[in-house]
N, C-alpha and C positions, 0 to 999 in steps of 0.2 A: 916708188913701185919696186916689186920682187915677184920674182914666178917662182915659186913653190911647186914641189914634185912630188908628188906620192907613188910609189910604185902600189901596183895591185897584182891581182891574179894574173893577170895577159895582159894586160893595160897599164901604163901613165897616168893618174889624173894631174892635169898641171893647172894651178891654179893663182890669180891676181891679185896680190894682198896689199894693202895702205891700207897703215896705223891701224893692223889688228883688224881689217874690215876686207875682205873678199865680194871685189868687184866683179870680178869673174873667172870662170873655169870652161874647162875641157876635156877629152879624153884622145888619148894616143892608145888604138889596141895594136897588138903586135898580132899577126894570124899568120901562122905557116901551113905550107901544105909542101905536099912531093913533087912540084916541079918546082921550086929553085929552095935552094939550101938555107936561104938569107927567106927573113921575115919580110911583108909588106907594115905597113901601117895603113891606121883607119882612122880618121880624125871625123869625132862624135861631139853630139852633145857641146858643142859650143856654145856655152848664154855669159853676156856681160849685164847686170842689172841694167834696165832701162836707163838710170840719172845717171850714169855711167856709158853709155854708149856717143857712138863718134868722138871719140879722145884717143885712139887707137890702143884702146886695151885689144881687143879681139884679134889686133894685127897682132900687135906683140904674141900673144899666146900661141896663137895658128905659127910664127916664126918659130917660137921655142921649141913646138911640139915637129918644127920639122926636120929642126936641128941636132932635134932627139932621137927622129927616125934616121939620118943620116952619120950618129955617132952610133948606131944601135944597129948598123950596114944595112937597114932597109932597103930593098931593092925598087921602090916604088913606095907612096901614098897614096891613096885616093881620099878626096874633101867629096860629100855628097850634098847635094839638094833639091828639094824641091822644084817644079821643072817652073810655076807659075816665080817663086822669087830670083827674079831675074837680079834684083839689089846684091844676092848673095851669090851671084854667077861674078859679077864685077868685081868683088871683095874678093873672091877666092882669082881670079885671074889676075888681081893684081899683084897678088901677092906669088906669083909663076905659076901657080895648075893651071893647067890647059883642061877646055872643054874633050872628053875622051871618048865617051860613049854612051849609054842608057844605062840605065840602074831601072830592074824588076823586082820585083815585091808581090807579095800575100800577105795580106794582115791577116791576124786570127784575132 
């Protein structure tokens, strides 16, 4: 399996590809602000095709995204999950991310 990286405007799209088939993908968004000279990373849209789940593909993608964020000198990386998705919380915690705060949002 290979991890491909594609630079977008303010993000990097990572995809797990095997034998020409994309098995999963995610985005690492790079966000800048006036409080830090370095950007921070936001993990978004992690999706592994259902028939390929529970095989370590999501973990591989997140680990690669974290390595890329470190390479790009991000001062932090955030991964979000809905409160009811405890399995996703455990997934992120196993990869070294810690519960830190709450996310507040409004949908339009």
